C-alpha positions in Angstrom: 18.9 -2.5 -28.6 18.3 -2.4 -24.8 16.1 -5.3 -23.4 14.6 -5.8 -20.2 13.5 -9.3 -19.4 12.6 -11.7 -16.7 13.8 -15.3 -16.0 12.9 -18.1 -13.6 15.7 -19.3 -11.5 15.9 -22.6 -9.7 17.9 -24.0 -7.1 18.4 -21.1 -4.9 17.9 -21.4 -0.9 19.6 -18.4 0.4 20.9 -15.0 -0.1 24.3 -16.5 -0.8 22.4 -18.3 -3.8 21.0 -15.1 -5.2 24.3 -13.2 -4.8 26.2 -15.9 -6.7 23.7 -15.6 -9.5 24.1 -11.7 -9.7 27.7 -12.1 -9.8 27.8 -14.6 -12.7 25.4 -12.7 -14.6 27.1 -9.3 -14.0 30.4 -10.7 -15.7 28.5 -11.2 -18.9 29.5 -8.5 -21.2 26.6 -6.4 -22.2 24.7 -6.8 -19.2 23.7 -3.6 -17.5 21.9 -4.6 -14.3 20.8 -7.8 -12.6 18.2 -8.1 -9.9 17.7 -11.6 -8.3 14.7 -12.3 -6.2 15.0 -15.0 -3.6 11.5 -15.2 -2.7 9.8 -15.4 -6.1 12.9 -17.2 -7.5 13.1 -14.8 -10.4 15.8 -12.6 -12.1 15.2 -9.5 -13.9 18.3 -8.4 -16.4 18.8 -5.3 -18.5 21.2 -5.9 -21.5 22.3 -4.9 -24.7 20.7 -7.2 -27.5 23.5 -6.5 -29.8 26.1 -7.9 -27.4 24.4 -11.1 -25.8 21.4 -13.2 -26.2 19.1 -14.9 -23.7 21.2 -18.0 -23.9 24.1 -16.3 -22.6 22.4 -15.3 -19.5 21.1 -18.7 -19.0 24.4 -20.1 -19.3 25.8 -17.8 -16.9 23.2 -19.0 -14.4 24.0 -22.5 -15.0 27.8 -21.8 -14.6 27.0 -20.4 -11.2 25.4 -23.7 -10.2 21.7 -22.9 -10.9 19.0 -23.3 -13.5 17.2 -20.8 -15.4 14.5 -20.3 -18.1 13.3 -17.2 -19.7 9.8 -16.2 -18.7 7.0 -15.9 -21.3 7.7 -12.9 -23.6 5.7 -9.8 -23.2 2.9 -9.1 -25.6 2.7 -12.7 -26.3 -1.0 -14.1 -26.5 -1.3 -16.6 -23.9 -3.9 -18.1 -21.8 -3.5 -15.3 -19.1 -6.2 -16.7 -16.7 -4.6 -20.3 -16.5 -1.3 -18.8 -16.0 -2.3 -16.3 -13.2 -4.3 -19.1 -11.4 -1.3 -21.4 -11.0 0.3 -20.9 -7.4 4.0 -20.6 -8.0 4.6 -22.1 -4.3 2.1 -25.0 -4.7 4.6 -27.1 -6.4 7.4 -26.2 -3.9 5.0 -27.0 -0.9 3.8 -30.3 -2.4 7.5 -31.5 -2.6 8.2 -30.2 0.9 5.4 -32.1 2.3 6.4 -35.4 0.6 10.2 -34.8 2.1 8.6 -33.9 5.6 6.5 -37.1 5.7 9.3 -39.5 4.5 11.6 -37.7 6.9 9.6 -38.0 10.0 8.4 -41.6 9.2 11.9 -42.8 9.1 13.3 -40.3 11.9 11.1 -41.7 14.6 12.4 -45.2 14.6 16.0 -43.8 14.1 15.6 -41.8 17.1 14.1 -44.6 19.1 17.1 -47.0 18.3 19.8 -44.5 18.7 18.5 -42.4 21.9 16.6 -45.4 23.4 19.3 -46.6 25.6 19.3 -43.2 27.4 15.8 -43.7 28.6 16.0 -47.8 29.2 13.5 -48.5 26.2 13.6 -51.9 25.1 15.5 -53.1 21.9 15.2 -56.3 20.1 18.1 -58.7 21.3 20.0 -58.7 17.8 20.6 -54.8 18.5 21.6 -55.3 22.1 24.9 -55.6 23.7 28.4 -54.7 22.7 28.6 -57.9 20.4 25.8 -56.4 18.1 27.4 -53.1 17.9 27.9 -53.3 14.0 24.0 -54.3 13.6 22.9 -51.5 16.0 25.0 -49.1 13.7 24.1 -50.4 10.4 20.1 -50.4 11.3 20.6 -46.7 11.9 22.3 -46.1 8.7 19.5 -47.8 6.8 16.9 -45.6 8.7 19.0 -42.6 7.9 19.5 -43.4 4.0 15.8 -42.7 3.0 16.1 -39.1 4.7 19.2 -38.5 3.1 17.8 -39.6 -0.3 14.5 -37.4 -0.3 16.7 -34.5 1.0 19.4 -35.2 -1.6 18.8 -31.6 -3.0 20.8 -30.2 -0.3 23.8 -32.4 -1.2 23.6 -32.0 -5.1 23.2 -28.2 -5.0 25.4 -27.7 -2.0 28.6 -29.4 -3.3 27.8 -28.1 -7.1 28.0 -24.5 -5.7 30.9 -25.3 -3.5 32.9 -27.0 -6.4 31.8 -23.5 -8.5 33.4 -21.5 -5.9 30.2 -20.0 -4.8 29.2 -21.9 -1.5 25.5 -21.3 -0.3 23.6 -22.3 2.6 23.2 -25.8 1.0 26.7 -26.1 1.0 26.6 -25.4 4.9 23.9 -28.2 5.3 25.7 -30.8 3.0 29.2 -30.5 4.7 27.5 -30.7 8.1 25.3 -33.6 7.5 27.6 -35.4 5.2 30.5 -35.0 7.8 28.2 -36.6 10.4 27.2 -39.4 7.9 30.7 -40.0 6.8 31.8 -40.3 10.6 29.0 -42.6 11.1 30.3 -44.9 8.2 33.8 -44.7 9.5 32.6 -46.0 13.1 30.9 -49.0 11.5 34.2 -49.9 9.9 36.1 -49.2 13.1 33.7 -51.4 15.3 33.7 -54.1 12.7 37.6 -54.1 12.9 37.3 -54.1 16.6 35.0 -57.1 17.0 37.3 -58.9 14.2 40.4 -58.6 16.4 38.5 -58.9 19.9 39.2 -55.4 20.8 36.0 -54.4 22.7 37.3 -51.2 24.1 37.5 -49.8 20.4 34.0 -50.9 19.8 32.7 -49.3 22.8 34.6 -46.2 21.9 32.3 -45.5 18.8 29.2 -47.5 20.1 27.5 -44.5 21.1 29.0 -41.7 18.9 27.6 -42.6 15.6 26.0 -39.5 14.4 23.6 -40.8 12.1 20.8 -39.6 13.8 22.2 -36.0 13.8 22.9 -36.4 9.9 19.3 -37.3 9.5 18.1 -34.9 12.3 19.8 -32.0 10.5 17.9 -32.6 7.1 14.6 -33.1 9.1 14.7 -30.0 11.0 15.8 -28.0 8.1 13.1 -29.6 6.1 10.4 -28.8 8.8 11.7 -25.1 8.9 11.6 -24.9 5.0 8.3 -26.4 5.0 7.0 -23.9 7.1 9.0 -21.3 5.3 7.4 -22.2 2.0 3.9 -22.2 3.5 4.5 -18.6 4.8 5.8 -17.4 1.6 2.8 -18.9 -0.3 0.7 -16.5 1.9 2.9 -13.5 1.1 1.2 -13.3 -2.6 -2.5 -13.9 -1.3 -3.4 -10.2 -1.9 -2.4 -10.6 -5.5 -3.9 -14.2 -6.0 -7.2 -12.9 -4.6 -7.0 -10.1 -7.5 -6.1 -12.8 -10.1 -8.9 -15.1 -8.9 -11.4 -12.4 -9.3 -11.4 -12.5 -13.3 -13.9 -15.0 -14.7 -13.0 -17.9 -16.8 -15.6 -17.6 -19.3 -17.3 -14.7 -21.1 -20.5 -14.6 -23.1 -19.9 -12.8 -26.4 -22.1 -11.8 -29.3 -20.7 -12.7 -32.7 -22.8 -12.4 -35.8 -26.0 -11.9 -33.6 -25.2 -15.0 -31.7 -24.6 -15.4 -28.3 -21.8 -17.9 -27.0 -19.7 -18.8 -24.1 -16.2 -19.0 -24.6 -12.9 -19.1 -22.6 -12.0 -15.5 -21.4 -8.5 -16.0 -23.0 -10.3 -16.2 -26.5 -12.2 -12.7 -26.2 -10.8 -10.4 -28.8 -10.8 -6.6 -29.2 -14.0 -5.3 -30.6 -16.0 -8.3 -29.5 -19.5 -7.4 -27.8 -19.7 -8.8 -24.3 -22.9 -9.5 -22.6 -23.1 -9.0 -18.9 -25.9 -10.2 -16.6 -26.5 -9.4 -12.9 -24.0 -10.5 -10.4 -21.3 -11.4 -12.6 -17.7 -10.3 -13.0 -16.6 -8.7 -16.0 -13.9 -10.6 -18.1 -12.1 -7.8 -20.0 -11.9 -4.0 -20.2 -14.2 -2.1 -22.3 -17.0 0.7 -23.1 -20.7 0.0 -22.5 -22.8 0.2 -25.6 -26.1 -0.8 -24.4 -28.0 -0.7 -21.1 -26.8 0.5 -17.5 -25.8 -0.8 -14.1 -24.1 -0.2 -10.9 -20.4 -1.7 -11.0 -18.8 -2.8 -7.8 -15.3 -1.7 -8.5 -13.9 -2.4 -4.9 -11.4 -5.0 -6.0 -9.7 -2.5 -7.9 -10.3 0.5 -6.3 -11.0 -0.4 -2.7 -14.1 2.1 -2.7 -16.9 0.2 -1.5 -19.9 2.2 -3.0 -20.9 0.8 -6.2 -20.4 3.1 -9.4 -23.2 4.0 -11.7 -22.6 3.3 -15.3 -24.3 4.5 -18.4 -23.6 4.0 -22.2 -20.1 5.4 -23.3 -18.7 4.8 -19.6 -15.7 2.5 -19.2 -15.7 -0.7 -17.4 -12.8 -3.0 -16.1 -12.2 -6.6 -15.8 -12.6 -8.2 -12.4 -15.2 -5.6 -11.2 -18.7 -7.0 -10.4 -22.0 -6.2 -12.0 -24.5 -5.6 -9.2 -27.9 -5.0 -10.9 -29.0 -4.6 -14.5 -27.7 -6.2 -17.7 -25.8 -4.5 -20.3 -23.5 -5.0 -23.2 -20.1 -3.5 -23.8 -17.3 -3.5 -26.6 -14.0 -5.1 -25.4 -11.2 -2.6 -25.6 -8.4 -4.3 -23.6 -8.1 -8.1 -23.4 -5.5 -10.5 -21.7 -2.5 -8.7 -20.5 -3.8 -5.3 -21.5 -6.6 -5.1 -18.9 -6.3 -3.2 -15.9 -6.3 -5.9 -13.8 -3.3 -7.5 -15.6 -1.5 -4.2 -15.5 -2.0 -4.0 -11.6 -1.2 -7.4 -11.2 2.4 -6.9 -13.6 3.1 -3.7 -11.6 3.0 -5.6 -8.3 4.9 -8.4 -9.7 7.5 -6.1 -11.0 7.8 -4.6 -7.6 8.6 -7.7 -6.2 11.3 -8.4 -8.8 13.1 -5.4 -7.7 15.3 -4.7 -4.8 15.2 -2.2 -2.3 18.4 -0.3 -1.2 18.4 -1.6 2.2 18.6 -5.5 0.7 22.1 -4.5 -0.6 23.4 -4.5 3.1 22.4 -8.2 3.3 23.6 -8.9 -0.3 27.0 -7.9 0.7 27.2 -9.8 3.7 26.0 -12.9 2.4 28.7 -12.8 -0.4 31.2 -13.3 2.3 29.1 -14.9 5.1 29.1 -18.6 3.7 33.0 -18.8 3.2 33.5 -17.0 6.6 31.4 -19.6 8.4 33.0 -22.5 6.7 36.5 -21.0 7.8 35.2 -20.4 11.5 33.8 -23.9 11.4 37.2 -25.5 10.3 39.3 -23.3 12.9 36.8 -24.1 15.7 37.4 -28.0 14.8 40.9 -27.6 14.8 41.0 -25.5 17.8 39.2 -27.9 20.1 41.5 -30.8 18.5 44.7 -28.9 19.6 43.1 -28.1 23.0 43.2 -31.7 23.6 39.6 -32.7 23.1 38.6 -35.9 21.0 37.9 -35.9 17.3 34.0 -36.6 18.1 33.7 -33.5 20.2 35.5 -31.3 17.8 33.5 -32.7 14.7 30.4 -31.9 16.4 31.5 -28.3 17.4 32.2 -27.8 13.6 29.1 -29.4 12.2 26.9 -27.2 14.9 28.6 -23.9 13.5 28.0 -24.9 9.9 24.2 -25.8 10.5 23.4 -22.9 12.9 24.6 -20.2 10.9 22.8 -20.9 7.4 21.9 -17.6 6.1 18.2 -18.2 5.2 16.9 -15.6 7.5 19.2 -13.0 6.0 18.0 -13.7 2.5 14.4 -13.7 3.3 14.5 -10.6 5.6 13.7 -7.9 2.7 12.1 -9.8 -0.3 9.2 -11.4 2.1 8.5 -8.0 3.6 8.5 -6.3 0.2 6.1 -8.7 -1.2 3.6 -8.7 1.7 3.8 -5.0 1.8 3.1 -4.4 -2.2 0.6 -7.0 -1.9 -1.1 -5.2 0.9 -1.1 -2.0 -1.0 -2.4 -3.4 -4.1 -5.5 -4.6 -2.1 -6.0 -0.7 -1.0 -5.5 0.7 -4.5 -1.9 1.6 -3.8 0.3 0.2 -6.6 4.0 0.5 -5.7 6.1 -0.1 -8.9 9.6 -0.7 -7.3 10.8 -1.8 -3.9 13.2 1.1 -4.2 10.5 3.7 -4.1 8.7 1.8 -1.1 12.0 2.4 0.9 12.5 6.1 -0.3 9.3 7.1 0.5 9.5 6.4 4.3 12.3 9.1 4.2 10.4 11.8 2.3 10.2 14.9 4.2 8.5 17.1 1.7 5.3 16.4 -0.1 4.5 18.5 -3.4 1.1 18.2 -4.7 -0.5 19.6 -7.5 -3.8 21.5 -7.2 -6.4 20.6 -9.9 -7.3 17.1 -9.7 -5.1 16.3 -6.8 -6.2 18.5 -3.9 -9.3 19.8 -5.9 -12.0 17.9 -7.7 -10.8 19.0 -11.0 -14.1 20.1 -12.1 -16.0 23.3 -11.0 -19.2 23.2 -8.9 -21.7 25.7 -7.7 -20.7 27.0 -4.2 -22.6 30.3 -3.5 -25.8 31.7 -5.0 -26.8 35.4 -4.7 -30.3 36.3 -5.4 -30.9 39.8 -6.6 -34.3 40.7 -8.2 -35.9 37.2 -8.2 -38.0 35.9 -5.8 -36.7 32.4 -5.3 -33.6 30.2 -6.1 -35.7 27.8 -8.2 -36.8 30.8 -10.4 -33.3 31.9 -10.8 -31.9 28.5 -11.7 -34.6 27.9 -14.1 -33.5 31.1 -16.0 -29.8 30.0 -15.6 -30.2 26.8 -16.9 -32.1 28.0 -19.9 -28.9 30.4 -20.8 -26.4 28.1 -20.0 -27.6 24.7 -21.5 -26.3 25.9 -25.0 -23.1 27.3 -23.8 -19.8 25.4 -24.3 -18.1 27.2 -21.4 -16.7 24.8 -18.6 -18.4 26.6 -15.9 -21.7 26.3 -17.5 -21.5 22.5 -16.6 -21.2 23.3 -12.9 -24.7 25.3 -13.3 -26.4 22.6 -15.5 -25.2 19.8 -12.8 -26.5 21.8 -10.0 -29.9 22.6 -11.4 -30.1 19.0 -12.4 -29.6 18.0 -8.9 -32.3 20.6 -7.8 -34.8 19.0 -10.5 -35.4 22.4 -12.1 -37.8 22.4 -14.9 -36.1 22.9 -18.5 -37.3 26.1 -20.4 -36.3 26.9 -24.0 -34.1 29.9 -25.0 -34.3 31.7 -28.5 -32.0 33.8 -30.5 -29.0 32.4 -28.3 -25.7 34.1 -28.8 -22.5 33.6 -27.1 -19.5 35.9 -26.9 -16.2 33.9 -26.2 -14.6 34.8 -22.8 -17.5 37.3 -22.0 -20.8 35.6 -21.5 -24.1 34.7 -23.3 -27.5 36.3 -24.1 -30.8 35.0 -25.6 -34.6 35.6 -25.2 -37.0 33.7 -22.9 -40.8 34.1 -23.7 -39.9 37.1 -25.7 -37.9 38.6 -22.9 -34.0 39.6 -23.3 -31.6 37.7 -20.8 -28.1 37.7 -20.3 -25.3 35.9 -18.3 -21.3 36.5 -18.1 -18.7 38.2 -16.3 -18.7 41.8 -14.7 -17.4 43.6 -17.7 -20.1 41.9 -20.1 -22.8 42.8 -17.5 -21.8 46.5 -17.5 -21.7 46.5 -21.4 -25.2 45.5 -21.2 -26.1 48.2 -19.0 -26.3 46.3 -15.9 -25.2 47.6 -12.5 -23.3 45.1 -10.4 -22.6 47.7 -7.7 -25.0 45.8 -5.4 -23.0 42.7 -5.2 -19.5 44.4 -5.7 -18.3 43.5 -2.0 -19.5 40.1 -2.4 -17.9 39.4 -5.5 -14.8 40.7 -4.5 -14.8 38.4 -1.4 -15.7 35.4 -3.8 -12.6 36.3 -6.1 -10.3 36.4 -3.0 -11.3 32.9 -2.3 -10.5 31.9 -5.8 -14.0 31.6 -7.0 -15.5 32.8 -10.1 -18.8 34.9 -9.9 -21.2 34.7 -13.0 -23.7 37.4 -13.3 -27.4 36.9 -14.7 -29.4 40.0 -15.7 -33.2 40.2 -17.0 -33.0 43.3 -19.4 -30.6 45.7 -17.5 -31.9 44.5 -13.9 -29.5 42.1 -12.0 -31.1 38.8 -11.3 -28.4 37.5 -9.0 -24.8 35.8 -9.1 -23.9 32.1 -9.4 -20.4 31.5 -7.9 -18.4 28.6 -9.4 -15.3 27.2 -8.0 -12.9 23.9 -8.2 -13.4 23.0 -4.6 -11.1 20.7 -2.4 -12.0 17.1 -2.4 -13.6 16.0 0.9 -10.7 14.0 2.1 -7.7 16.6 1.1 -7.6 18.3 4.4 -7.4 15.1 6.3 -4.6 14.1 4.2 -2.6 17.3 4.8 -3.1 17.0 8.4 -1.9 13.5 8.3 1.1 14.3 6.5 1.9 17.0 8.9 1.3 14.9 11.8 4.1 12.4 10.2 6.5 15.3 10.1 6.2 15.9 6.3 6.1 19.7 4.9 3.1 19.9 2.4 3.8 22.2 -0.6 1.1 23.0 -3.3 2.6 23.6 -6.9 0.0 25.1 -9.3 -0.2 27.1 -12.4 -3.5 28.9 -11.0 -3.2 32.4 -9.8 -2.1 33.3 -6.5 -5.5 34.4 -4.8 -7.0 31.1 -6.0 -3.9 29.2 -4.6 -3.8 31.0 -1.4 -7.5 30.5 -0.9 -6.8 26.6 -1.2 -3.8 26.9 1.1 -5.6 28.6 3.8 -8.6 26.3 3.5 -6.6 23.0 3.6 -3.8 24.2 6.1 -0.8 23.7 3.6 2.6 25.0 4.7 3.6 26.4 1.6 2.3 27.6 -1.9 4.0 28.0 -5.2 1.6 29.6 -7.7 1.6 30.5 -11.1 3.9 28.0 -12.4 4.0 26.7 -16.1 3.8 23.1 -16.7 7.6 23.1 -17.9 8.8 25.0 -14.6 7.4 22.4 -12.2 10.5 20.2 -12.9 12.7 23.3 -12.0 10.8 24.0 -8.8 11.2 20.1 -7.8 14.9 20.4 -8.6 15.2 23.7 -6.2 13.5 21.8 -3.3 16.1 18.8 -3.7 18.9 21.3 -3.6 18.0 22.7 -0.4 18.4 19.0 0.9 15.0 18.0 1.1 13.6 14.4 0.1 10.9 15.1 -2.3 7.6 13.2 -3.4 5.7 14.9 -6.0 2.0 13.9 -6.4 0.2 14.7 -9.8 -2.0 13.4 -12.5 0.9 11.8 -14.3 0.2 13.7 -17.5 1.1 17.4 -17.3 2.9 16.7 -14.2 5.2 14.1 -15.6 8.4 15.8 -15.8 8.1 16.9 -11.9 7.0 13.1 -11.3 10.2 11.7 -12.9 12.3 14.4 -11.3 11.0 13.9 -7.9 12.6 11.3 -5.3 9.3 9.6 -5.5 6.6 10.2 -8.1 3.0 9.5 -7.1 0.2 9.5 -9.9 -3.1 9.9 -8.6 -5.9 8.7 -10.8 -5.5 5.2 -12.5 -6.0 4.3 -16.1 -3.8 6.3 -17.9 -0.5 5.0 -19.4 1.2 8.0 -18.9 0.7 8.1 -15.0 1.9 4.3 -14.8 5.0 5.2 -16.8 6.0 8.4 -15.2 5.4 7.6 -11.5 6.8 5.2 -9.2 3.6 4.7 -7.1 0.1 4.7 -8.9 -3.1 5.2 -6.9 -6.0 3.6 -8.2 -8.4 6.3 -6.7 -8.2 9.9 -7.1 -7.8 10.3 -3.3 -5.0 12.0 -1.3 -5.7 9.7 1.5 -4.2 6.9 -0.6 -0.7 8.7 -0.9 -1.0 8.9 3.0 -1.6 5.1 3.1 1.5 4.5 0.6 3.6 6.5 3.2 2.3 4.7 6.0 2.9 1.5 4.2 6.2 2.7 3.3 7.1 3.3 7.1 5.6 -0.1 8.2 7.3 -2.2 5.8 11.0 -0.4 6.2 10.3 -1.1 10.0 9.3 -4.6 9.6 12.6 -5.1 7.3 14.8 -3.6 9.9 13.2 -5.9 12.4 14.0 -8.9 10.4 17.4 -7.7 9.6 18.0 -7.2 13.2 16.9 -10.7 14.2 19.0 -12.4 11.3 22.1 -10.6 12.4 21.5 -10.9 16.3 20.7 -14.8 15.7 23.9 -15.4 13.7 26.2 -13.1 16.1 24.8 -15.1 19.1 24.3 -18.6 17.7 27.9 -18.8 15.7 29.9 -18.3 18.9 27.6 -20.5 21.1 28.1 -23.2 18.5 31.9 -22.7 18.3 31.7 -23.8 22.0 33.0 -20.4 23.3 31.0 -20.9 26.6 31.8 -24.5 27.0 35.1 -24.1 29.0 33.4 -22.1 31.8 29.6 -23.1 31.7 29.9 -26.5 30.0 27.4 -25.0 27.2 27.4 -25.7 23.7 25.1 -26.6 20.8 24.6 -30.0 19.4 24.3 -30.2 15.6 20.5 -31.0 16.0 19.8 -28.0 18.3 21.6 -25.9 15.5 19.6 -27.4 13.0 16.1 -26.6 15.0 17.5 -23.0 15.7 18.4 -22.2 12.0 14.9 -23.5 11.1 13.2 -21.3 13.5 15.0 -18.2 12.7 13.9 -18.5 9.0 10.1 -19.2 10.2 10.4 -16.3 12.7 11.5 -13.8 10.0 8.4 -14.6 7.4 6.0 -14.9 10.1 7.2 -11.2 11.3 6.6 -10.1 7.6 3.2 -11.7 7.5 2.2 -9.3 10.0 2.0 -6.5 7.5 -1.1 -8.2 6.1 -2.9 -6.7 9.1 -1.6 -3.2 7.8 -4.7 -0.7 7.6 -4.0 2.8 6.2 -5.6 5.7 7.9 -8.2 6.1 4.8 -10.1 3.1 6.5 -10.7 5.0 9.6 -12.1 8.1 8.0 -13.7 6.5 4.9 -17.0 6.6 6.2 -17.0 10.2 7.2 -17.4 11.5 3.6 -19.8 9.0 2.0 -22.8 11.1 2.8 -21.3 14.5 2.3 -23.6 16.6 0.3 -22.8 19.8 -2.0 -23.4 22.7 0.6 -24.3 25.9 -1.2 -24.7 29.4 0.3 -27.7 31.4 -0.8 -27.6 35.1 -0.3 -30.4 37.6 -0.9 -29.7 41.4 -2.1 -32.0 44.1 -2.8 -31.6 45.4 -6.5 -32.7 49.0 -7.6 -34.2 48.6 -11.1 -33.6 51.0 -13.9 -35.2 51.9 -17.1 -34.0 50.1 -19.8 -31.8 52.0 -22.4 -31.3 49.2 -24.8 -34.7 49.4 -26.4 -34.7 45.5 -26.7 -37.5 45.4 -24.5 -40.1 48.0 -23.6 -40.3 48.7 -19.9 -43.2 50.7 -18.2 -44.1 51.3 -14.6 -47.7 50.8 -13.1 -48.8 51.8 -9.6 -51.6 49.6 -8.1 -53.6 50.9 -5.0 -54.7 47.8 -3.1 -57.3 47.4 -0.1 -56.9 44.3 2.3 -53.2 44.0 2.9 -52.9 44.1 6.7 -49.4 42.4 7.4 -46.2 41.2 5.7 -47.9 37.8 5.0 -50.6 39.8 2.9 -47.6 41.7 1.1 -46.0 38.5 0.2 -49.1 37.1 -1.2 -49.4 40.0 -3.7 -45.6 39.8 -4.6 -46.1 36.3 -5.2 -49.2 36.9 -7.2 -47.7 39.6 -9.4 -44.3 38.2 -10.0 -45.9 35.1 -11.3 -47.0 37.2 -14.5 -44.2 36.9 -17.3 -42.5 40.2 -17.6 -43.5 41.7 -14.3 -41.4 42.7 -11.3 -43.0 44.4 -8.3 -42.3 46.3 -5.0 -45.1 46.2 -2.5 -45.3 49.1 0.0 -47.6 47.8 3.0 -48.0 51.4 4.6 -49.3 53.1 1.4 -51.5 50.1 0.6 -49.8 50.1 -3.0 -47.9 47.9 -5.4 -45.2 49.6 -8.0 -44.9 47.2 -11.2 -42.2 47.3 -13.7 -42.9 45.7 -16.9 -40.7 44.5 -19.5 -43.4 43.7 -21.9 -46.9 44.8 -22.5 -49.2 43.4 -19.5 -52.9 44.6 -19.3 -54.5 46.2 -16.3 -56.9 43.6 -16.3 -54.3 40.8 -15.9 -52.7 42.7 -13.0 -56.1 43.2 -11.4 -57.1 39.8 -11.9 -53.8 38.4 -10.3 -54.3 40.7 -7.0 -58.0 39.7 -6.8 -57.3 35.9 -6.9 -54.9 36.2 -4.1 -57.8 37.8 -2.1 -57.4 41.3 -2.2 -59.1 44.4 -3.8 -57.5 46.8 -6.5 -59.1 50.2 -6.4 -57.1 51.9 -8.9 -54.1 51.4 -11.4 -52.0 54.6 -12.1 -49.7 54.4 -15.4 
């Protein structure tokens, strides 16, 4: 059985360390892959459980000279909040601070004693003069000992890994500092011997070449650099840490009718959780009582609170703004959305980007090569006739200046900051490899429904026929469609609801699948459906034919409504593009990326969306199982492809693409099939992911350049290549300072990624107040006699006195049309009104309506 587990590794300090651990574990039979992360001191191993166990893997790490332990098993119930709240860097920083304080405390008097004579600083009489040379040297040795003791880790790990055959950065420091210390002790014995035999020339030779200050200063400066590095590394995970800290420590639950406050880790699935205004939600669940607005910005980045009702899902770490409610816990502990987001980001930090392999290959041979250069340089200067002290200082400087800390940190620190910054913006990157590949993508393939479009139809156009107003039309349409189960009916009902249209009841409702619906309102027959259904009902649609054809070409669906056999109007419904889709497409094209739409919809609809959004190419009428094939075809043409889909029906294509991006969070399928998960269903986040990828890779390249440039410049300089001509060389102390500063520079440069802002932040506000714009058109419908016999249609002509202008005409039309079952056509020149009736209406009712409008009916002709 295949296993994929994480381990904590201790003792690693540089790229050579991580490379040594990887080599050792890879040698174990049954191990398929190993990824070691220097920044997080972690290791991820895929292995065959039937061949090896966790103990074998841990022993392999120990054999390499390091320590290892298994991380908490997946799925195990644990105190999730407590575990997350512990800062993994806190202990390291605390230890570093202690070492730094002790080192500086003893370094100051050591430097005073050793360097005081250069500045004519006074020294106690027992340390002055050649006759006190041994005391002068021994006091320096005593000041150096505490510094060496608190920094003994360099020697323990350095020599241990050296003897194991995997020398690392600590090996270089241990050899360099140890050599200086050993030489100082040797000098004490030589001076003691010189004083004993009265050879003051021998004493004077070693008097100012003790190197105790060099040995201690190397350790102190590297500890300073490591301290700054640890602080900076601690900052790289702040984005995730802020997410972790959002989840509350306690929760109020209702058990057996009693409210009690318990630690959040004790909340179980099915518990009823009580939420009050202003508090954070402890776990995921579904609202069962009450309603509120929830601030989900911590998870989605969307600043506008989301209204939640009974039946809606809520997530841990989101904040209740107003109102109180109860919800049933559905995911707790490691299963919450917050926990999964954190796990995804941690997984990304545990993986290794392809670009990091370059540093790994170099680091594997770097330390042995540096040790060889140091040895050759020392011997070379001795053979050139220089004294042993000079040659030794050259060798120590080479060892110290070339420590590969910067090389080992160049990639992982940028990956951690980049993925953390992505998580803050709702962009979850599952692997460092995906983050790197994305910056090379030159073709973006997008699904249409739910990705480019909203995924649910809405009303886009209304054509008014024999109705007097949009409100009247919507009242009828709402009554007909509210009993329909057709998806397009929801669009009409939602639009009518937004217009606050009054609700009417329909009787004798009947739905014909795929065709339309029919019912009676106030005893009058109405129908709604597609054009074919209307024609079967004897309704002429000729008057709107041109408009309907235009709607169809735009990928929209027209729905016809009729009263009897008279066309009331048309409501046009479509799945419209999201407000940010066009911006996303334009931004991709600005970055030189070709945009392709891959959809199962018909060509007309797809082409309409393509034209509206400016997409380069459309592949329409593709079955779900064919999407994978289309991705392969693009890849075979030499294109680096990213696929953006919903992660469910697009799963094969997401897996096939070089980078799969699932848009819309919450589904397990999305998280499993894609390399990158976007919390919000917004294409601008895909743009942000690519921008983040480009920024991160650029940062990594800057870091690697600096690391290589620093070493290529520092090693020759330390070896004394410029000394014969210019008298320039690096002392061991300056070498230690330069090495520390290079690591600090790399980490600080990576921290600049924390200021990364995706393009979405610049245009986000442009769409917050965007409203649903619907075009309303009026056409004139010629009414016909009803041949169905479902309602009795009659015509009457009213002669009316007092009409003088179009306003008068409108008043009369409104008065007569207000009568149920009446439609009217007023002729101002003939002073008459032609009334069509679909049910019996008395002359008195007609006459009264006109007279109440302020006009006189002189006669009624039937």
